C-alpha positions in Angstrom: -25.2 -2.5 4.1 -24.3 0.2 1.8 -21.7 0.3 -0.6 -22.0 3.6 -1.4 -18.9 6.2 -1.1 -19.6 9.5 0.0 -17.6 12.6 -0.3 -16.1 14.2 3.3 -18.6 11.8 5.9 -17.4 13.4 9.2 -16.3 16.0 8.0 -15.6 17.9 11.1 -13.2 15.1 12.4 -11.0 15.4 9.3 -10.5 19.1 9.2 -10.3 18.9 13.3 -7.0 16.3 12.9 -5.3 18.0 10.1 -5.8 21.1 11.8 -4.4 19.8 14.8 -1.4 18.1 13.3 -0.2 21.3 10.4 3.6 22.3 10.4 4.9 24.6 13.0 5.9 26.6 9.8 3.7 29.4 8.4 3.5 28.6 4.8 2.4 25.2 4.3 2.4 23.5 1.1 0.0 20.6 0.7 -0.5 18.0 -2.7 -4.5 16.4 -2.2 -4.1 13.2 -3.9 -7.9 12.6 -3.7 -9.0 16.5 -3.7 -12.5 15.9 -4.7 -14.4 19.6 -4.4 -11.8 21.1 -2.6 -13.9 21.2 0.5 -11.6 20.2 3.5 -8.6 22.0 2.9 -10.8 25.0 1.8 -12.3 24.7 5.1 -8.1 24.7 6.7 -7.5 27.7 4.7 -10.6 29.2 5.9 -9.8 28.2 9.8 -5.7 28.3 10.2 -3.8 31.7 10.4 -1.3 29.8 8.1 -0.9 29.9 4.9 -1.7 26.8 3.0 -1.3 26.0 -0.8 -3.0 23.4 -1.8 -2.6 21.3 -5.3 -5.4 19.3 -5.8 -5.8 16.0 -7.8 -9.0 13.8 -9.0 -10.1 11.4 -11.1 -13.2 13.4 -11.4 -13.5 16.6 -13.0 -14.8 19.3 -10.8 -15.8 23.1 -10.9 -13.5 23.8 -8.2 -10.2 22.4 -9.1 -7.6 22.4 -12.1 -6.2 18.7 -12.3 -8.0 15.9 -13.4 -6.2 12.5 -13.5 -4.9 9.5 -11.6 -3.0 10.1 -8.9 -1.2 7.2 -8.9 0.6 8.2 -12.4 1.4 11.9 -11.1 2.7 11.4 -8.0 5.2 8.9 -9.9 5.9 11.4 -12.7 6.2 14.6 -10.6 8.4 15.5 -7.9 6.8 15.4 -4.1 9.9 17.7 -2.2 7.7 21.1 -2.7 5.1 19.7 -0.4 5.3 19.6 3.6 1.7 17.4 3.5 0.3 15.1 1.2 -3.1 14.0 1.8 -4.6 10.7 0.7 -7.8 11.0 1.8 -9.2 7.5 -0.2 -12.5 5.2 0.0 -10.6 2.5 0.7 -6.7 1.8 1.5 -3.8 4.0 0.2 -1.5 1.3 0.3 -0.8 1.8 -3.2 -0.4 5.5 -3.0 1.9 5.5 0.3 4.5 3.1 -1.2 5.1 5.6 -4.2 5.8 8.3 -1.6 7.8 6.4 0.2 10.2 5.3 -2.2 10.0 8.8 -3.8 10.6 11.5 -0.7 13.5 13.2 -0.3 12.7 14.9 3.1 10.1 14.4 6.0 6.6 14.0 4.9 3.1 14.6 7.5 1.0 12.3 5.8 -2.6 12.4 6.4 -5.1 9.1 5.6 -8.0 7.6 5.2 -8.4 3.8 5.4 -11.8 1.9 4.9 -12.5 -1.2 5.0 -16.3 -2.6 4.1 -17.3 -5.7 6.0 -15.2 -8.7 4.1 -13.0 -5.8 2.2 -10.2 -7.5 1.2 -6.7 -5.7 1.3 -3.8 -5.4 -1.3 -1.9 -8.9 -1.5 1.0 -7.1 -1.9 0.8 -5.3 1.5 0.1 -8.8 3.4 3.7 -10.3 1.8 5.1 -7.0 2.8 4.4 -7.7 6.2 5.4 -11.3 6.0 2.4 -13.4 4.6 2.1 -15.6 1.5 0.0 -14.6 -1.8 -0.7 -18.7 -0.9 -1.9 -17.6 2.8 -3.9 -15.3 2.1 -6.0 -16.9 -0.9 -6.5 -20.2 1.3 -8.0 -18.2 4.4 -9.0 -14.7 3.0 -11.5 -14.1 5.8 -9.2 -14.7 8.4 -7.0 -12.0 6.9 -9.3 -9.6 6.1 -10.0 -9.0 9.8 -8.7 -5.8 11.4 -7.1 -4.3 8.7 -6.5 -1.2 9.6 -4.0 -3.2 12.5 -2.2 -4.4 9.0 -1.9 -1.5 8.1 -0.3 0.0 10.7 2.1 -2.7 10.4 2.8 -1.9 7.2 3.4 1.6 7.4 6.2 0.8 10.9 7.9 -1.0 8.2 8.3 2.5 6.4 10.3 3.7 9.5 7.0 5.1 10.9 6.6 5.3 14.8 4.1 7.5 15.8 0.3 7.2 14.5 -2.4 9.7 15.4 -5.7 8.5 14.4 -9.4 8.3 15.0 -11.8 5.5 14.6 -15.8 7.1 14.3 -17.3 4.0 12.9 -15.4 0.4 13.5 -14.4 1.0 10.1 -13.3 4.4 9.0 -9.9 5.1 10.4 -8.8 8.7 9.7 -5.3 9.5 10.7 -1.9 11.5 10.5 2.1 10.0 10.3 5.2 11.6 9.6 6.9 9.7 6.7 10.4 9.8 6.6 13.2 8.8 3.2 13.8 5.4 3.3 17.3 4.6 3.7 18.7 2.6 1.2 18.3 -0.9 2.5 19.2 -3.0 -0.7 
């Protein structure tokens, strides 16, 4: 089985998911954390009648794109409030990015995500801890805890107050979805 990462596999499905779940407003501001060459949001801007302003971040430098850097560092240092949508089209599990977003936002945001788990792909220990599994449990039987990773991810985002997730699963291990993330109430 190949472990090669492919930018924008299932592009039509990703675009359709986003087009069908845009906010009702006419002007939309998007923060795209894995922007790449801008193909997804470039197509959405072309296909939608809405005015869509996209700020893109990517670790690699692309010709059509201005901000090169680690999205984890960037989202910790900027205000997320200007954005209606935050797109987390990752190659793996976007736990870390969504965790930071959930801690920082002061208004509701639409989150688009990609969740990909390879055959034996491990998930973040902190996510397991958040949903009630100790590191010792996970280390003792990692194969057991690696199964059904997307279900565990959905359990975790439910702890953030997410009530509904729309997703598609075109391959069995790749999930493309969206949900509304509301500001967290101060529980501590």
